C-alpha positions as CSV (number, residue, x, y, z in Angstrom):
1,X,71.4,7.2,27.5
2,X,69.1,9.1,25.1
3,X,65.4,8.6,25.6
4,X,63.2,9.2,22.5
5,X,60.6,11.4,23.1
6,X,57.5,10.2,21.3
7,X,54.8,12.5,22.4
8,X,54.8,15.5,24.8
9,X,51.8,17.3,26.2
10,X,52.0,21.1,26.9
11,X,48.9,22.5,28.7
12,X,47.8,26.1,29.0
13,X,46.0,27.3,31.9
14,X,42.6,28.3,30.6
15,X,40.9,30.0,33.3
16,X,41.1,33.3,32.5
17,X,43.4,35.6,30.3
18,X,45.6,35.1,27.2
19,X,45.4,31.5,27.0
20,X,44.3,31.2,23.2
21,X,47.2,33.4,22.0
22,X,49.8,31.3,23.9
23,X,48.3,28.2,22.1
24,X,48.6,29.8,18.8
25,X,52.3,30.8,19.5
26,X,53.0,27.1,20.8
27,X,51.7,25.6,17.4
28,X,53.9,28.2,15.4
29,X,57.0,27.4,17.7
30,X,56.6,23.5,17.3
31,X,56.5,24.2,13.3
32,X,59.8,26.2,13.8
33,X,61.5,23.5,15.9
34,X,60.6,21.0,13.2
35,X,62.3,23.1,10.6
36,X,65.2,23.6,12.5
37,X,65.6,20.1,13.9
38,X,64.6,19.5,17.7
39,X,67.1,18.8,20.4
40,X,66.4,15.0,20.6
41,X,67.3,12.3,18.4
42,X,63.7,11.6,17.3
43,X,61.3,14.7,17.2
44,X,58.4,14.6,19.2
45,X,54.7,14.6,18.5
46,X,53.6,17.5,20.3
47,X,50.2,18.2,21.5
48,X,48.9,21.5,23.1
49,X,46.0,21.3,25.0
50,X,44.0,24.2,27.1
51,X,43.7,23.0,30.8
52,X,40.7,23.6,33.1
53,X,40.5,20.3,35.1
54,X,42.9,18.3,37.3
55,X,42.7,15.3,34.7
56,X,43.6,17.6,31.8
57,X,46.5,18.9,34.1
58,X,47.8,15.5,35.1
59,X,48.3,14.7,31.2
60,X,50.6,17.6,30.7
61,X,54.4,17.3,30.7
62,X,54.7,21.3,30.9
63,X,52.4,24.2,31.4
64,X,52.2,27.7,30.7
65,X,50.2,30.1,33.2
66,X,49.1,33.0,30.9
67,X,48.8,36.8,31.4
68,X,45.3,38.0,32.8
69,X,44.2,38.7,36.2
70,X,46.2,36.6,38.8
71,X,43.5,37.0,41.6
72,X,40.8,35.8,39.1
73,X,42.9,33.1,37.9
74,X,43.7,31.6,41.5
75,X,40.0,32.3,42.5
76,X,38.6,30.1,39.7
77,X,41.5,27.7,40.0
78,X,40.5,27.2,43.8
79,X,36.6,26.7,42.9
80,X,37.7,24.3,40.2
81,X,39.8,22.3,42.5
82,X,42.8,22.9,40.5
83,X,44.6,24.9,42.9
84,X,46.4,22.2,44.9
85,X,47.0,19.9,41.8
86,X,48.6,23.0,40.5
87,X,50.9,23.4,43.3
88,X,51.6,19.6,43.0
89,X,52.6,19.7,39.4
90,X,54.8,23.0,40.1
91,X,56.3,22.2,43.5
92,X,56.0,18.4,44.2
93,X,56.5,16.9,40.5
94,X,58.4,20.2,39.4
95,X,57.4,19.9,35.9
96,X,58.4,22.7,33.4
97,X,56.1,25.7,34.0
98,X,56.1,29.1,32.5
99,X,54.2,32.2,33.8
100,X,53.8,35.3,31.8
101,X,52.7,38.5,33.8
102,X,50.0,37.2,35.8
103,X,51.4,33.8,35.8
104,X,54.8,35.1,37.0
105,X,52.9,36.4,40.2
106,X,51.0,33.2,40.9
107,X,54.5,31.3,40.4
108,X,56.1,33.5,42.9
109,X,56.6,32.4,46.5
110,X,55.9,35.9,47.9
111,X,53.8,38.7,46.4
112,X,53.1,42.3,47.9
113,X,50.7,44.9,47.2
114,X,48.4,42.1,48.2
115,X,45.3,42.1,50.7
116,X,45.5,39.4,53.2
117,X,43.3,36.5,52.1
118,X,42.8,38.1,48.7
119,X,45.2,36.4,46.6
120,X,46.4,32.6,46.5
121,X,50.0,32.0,45.2
122,X,51.1,28.6,43.8
123,X,54.9,29.0,44.3
124,X,57.7,27.4,42.8
125,X,60.0,30.5,42.4
126,X,61.9,31.6,45.1
127,X,61.2,35.4,44.6
128,X,59.1,38.4,45.9
129,X,57.3,40.2,43.0
130,X,55.7,43.6,43.3
131,X,52.5,43.6,41.7
132,X,51.3,46.3,39.1
133,X,54.8,47.9,39.3
134,X,54.5,50.0,36.4
135,X,51.3,51.5,37.3
136,X,47.6,51.4,35.9
137,X,46.4,49.8,32.8
138,X,46.7,53.5,31.2
139,X,50.5,53.6,32.1
140,X,51.1,50.2,29.7
141,X,54.0,50.5,27.4
142,X,56.3,48.4,25.2
143,X,59.9,48.2,25.0
144,X,62.5,46.6,22.4
145,X,64.8,44.5,24.5
146,X,67.8,42.3,23.8
147,X,66.9,38.9,25.2
148,X,70.4,37.2,25.0
149,X,68.9,33.7,26.4
150,X,67.1,33.3,23.3
151,X,70.5,32.1,21.5
152,X,69.8,31.9,17.6
153,X,66.3,30.9,17.3
154,X,65.2,29.3,14.0
155,X,65.2,32.4,11.5
156,X,66.2,35.3,13.7
157,X,69.4,36.0,15.7
158,X,69.5,36.9,19.5
159,X,70.7,40.5,18.2
160,X,67.5,41.4,17.0
161,X,65.4,43.2,19.8
162,X,62.3,41.5,21.3
163,X,59.2,43.6,21.6
164,X,57.9,43.3,25.1
165,X,54.5,44.4,26.0
166,X,53.9,45.5,29.8
167,X,50.4,45.6,30.8
168,X,50.0,46.4,34.7
169,X,53.4,44.3,35.2
170,X,54.8,43.0,38.1
171,X,58.7,42.7,38.6
172,X,60.7,40.6,40.5
173,X,61.6,42.8,43.7
174,X,63.7,40.4,45.3
175,X,65.3,37.0,44.8
176,X,64.8,35.2,48.2
177,X,66.9,32.5,49.8
178,X,65.7,28.9,49.6
179,X,65.8,28.3,53.3
180,X,63.2,27.4,56.1
181,X,61.6,30.1,57.8
182,X,62.1,32.6,54.8
183,X,58.2,32.4,54.1
184,X,57.2,33.3,57.8
185,X,59.6,36.2,57.2
186,X,57.9,37.2,54.1
187,X,54.4,36.9,55.5
188,X,55.1,39.1,58.4
189,X,55.5,42.0,55.8
190,X,52.8,44.4,55.3
191,X,50.5,43.6,52.5
192,X,52.2,40.3,51.6
193,X,51.0,36.7,50.9
194,X,53.1,33.8,50.4
195,X,52.5,30.6,48.7
196,X,52.4,27.3,51.2
197,X,55.5,25.1,51.5
198,X,55.4,21.8,49.8
199,X,58.3,19.1,49.7
200,X,59.7,17.9,46.1
201,X,58.5,14.6,45.2
202,X,61.9,12.8,44.3
203,X,65.5,13.2,44.1
204,X,65.3,15.0,40.5
205,X,62.5,17.4,41.6
206,X,64.6,18.2,44.7
207,X,67.5,19.3,42.6
208,X,65.5,21.3,40.2
209,X,63.6,23.2,43.6
210,X,67.2,23.8,44.9
211,X,68.6,25.5,41.9
212,X,69.6,29.1,42.1
213,X,67.2,31.5,40.7
214,X,68.5,33.0,37.7
215,X,67.9,36.5,36.1
216,X,67.1,36.1,32.5
217,X,66.3,39.7,31.4
218,X,66.1,43.2,33.3
219,X,64.6,46.3,32.1
220,X,66.6,49.6,32.5
221,X,64.6,52.3,34.6
222,X,65.6,55.0,32.0
223,X,63.3,53.4,29.5
224,X,61.5,56.6,28.1
225,X,57.9,55.0,28.8
226,X,59.0,54.8,32.7
227,X,60.4,58.4,33.0
228,X,57.2,59.7,31.8
229,X,55.1,57.4,34.3
230,X,55.0,59.2,37.8
231,X,53.9,55.9,39.2
232,X,57.1,54.0,38.6
233,X,59.2,54.6,41.8
234,X,62.4,52.7,42.0
235,X,65.7,53.4,43.4
236,X,67.9,50.9,41.3
237,X,69.2,51.4,37.6
238,X,67.1,48.2,36.3
239,X,64.1,46.0,37.0
240,X,64.1,42.1,36.9
241,X,61.7,41.1,34.4
242,X,62.6,37.3,33.8
243,X,63.6,34.7,36.2
244,X,64.3,30.9,36.1
245,X,64.7,28.5,38.8
246,X,65.5,25.1,37.2
247,X,62.6,24.5,34.9
248,X,60.2,27.2,36.2
249,X,60.2,30.3,34.3
250,X,58.6,33.5,35.1
251,X,58.3,36.8,32.9
252,X,56.8,40.0,33.5
253,X,55.5,41.0,29.9
254,X,53.3,39.4,27.3
255,X,54.9,37.4,24.7
256,X,51.4,36.1,23.6
257,X,50.3,39.6,22.5
258,X,53.1,39.4,19.8
259,X,53.4,37.5,16.8
260,X,57.0,36.5,17.5
261,X,57.4,32.9,18.6
262,X,61.1,33.0,19.5
263,X,60.5,32.7,23.6
264,X,58.0,29.8,23.0
265,X,60.7,28.0,20.4
266,X,63.2,28.6,23.3
267,X,60.9,27.1,25.8
268,X,59.7,24.0,24.1
269,X,63.6,23.1,23.7
270,X,63.6,23.5,27.5
271,X,60.5,21.6,28.0
272,X,62.3,18.6,25.9
273,X,65.5,18.8,27.9
274,X,63.5,18.7,31.2
275,X,60.9,15.8,30.1
276,X,64.2,13.8,28.6
277,X,65.6,14.3,32.3
278,X,62.7,13.1,33.8
279,X,62.2,9.7,31.6
280,X,65.8,9.3,32.1
281,X,65.5,9.6,35.7
282,X,62.5,7.2,35.8
283,X,64.3,4.5,33.8
284,X,67.0,4.6,36.1
285,X,65.1,4.6,39.2
286,X,63.0,1.5,37.7
287,X,66.2,-0.4,37.1
288,X,67.3,0.0,40.6
289,X,64.3,-1.0,42.3
């Protein structure tokens, strides 16, 4: 069964950070998809909206949480009555969500280097992140990396490096098991906060929630910019900078600070697949009831 996707709305959380840059790249990505041919029988009509209220969030089929200050974003979300709707969007409804830099922190189930009570998390990715892993603002850097998950996106091949911009960026320190009790274990760690548990809303959301965390990209610690940074202390040979669990994606760097829409093109394709799965599920569910 193929569902015709007439309208798809993607929101960008617009409480703080680089949200307008994401909207611009989403528009460029939609144009690229239209030129290439979207992965659906009938190309959808895209709508891109800035999200500041629960009502605006409720309209969305997918969401981007931008880079910025994760503590500030969570604080404004709580004051705006958005924190719990965001948790429901990601963890109960399991709608496609992508977090960049600060967004990765907010989507993690556990984050360290954090004062107790100083940071609220949304959750959705079974990972522990290490905040500001690469040091202070002055230690920001760029790295040209091969991102194989992009495949052949429109007019650029996967063999062309992607310019990754790291600004006070987190990394995924550990992939956590998806089981009861792991959050209690994480919360017992010093300077660590965890996201509250939320049960998925139906069988499709549960399937997305229990999917394995995939490592989508890593950064070699031999990168020259890291070798020159005395604050970067890591025992391994690479840092995990992009992960995916079902239709929730988190990356350490800032694609919105480039003019390269390839990740946005790829992600919109993934949004279409997730929306089609959801609408097929709802058709079957209605037929069975």
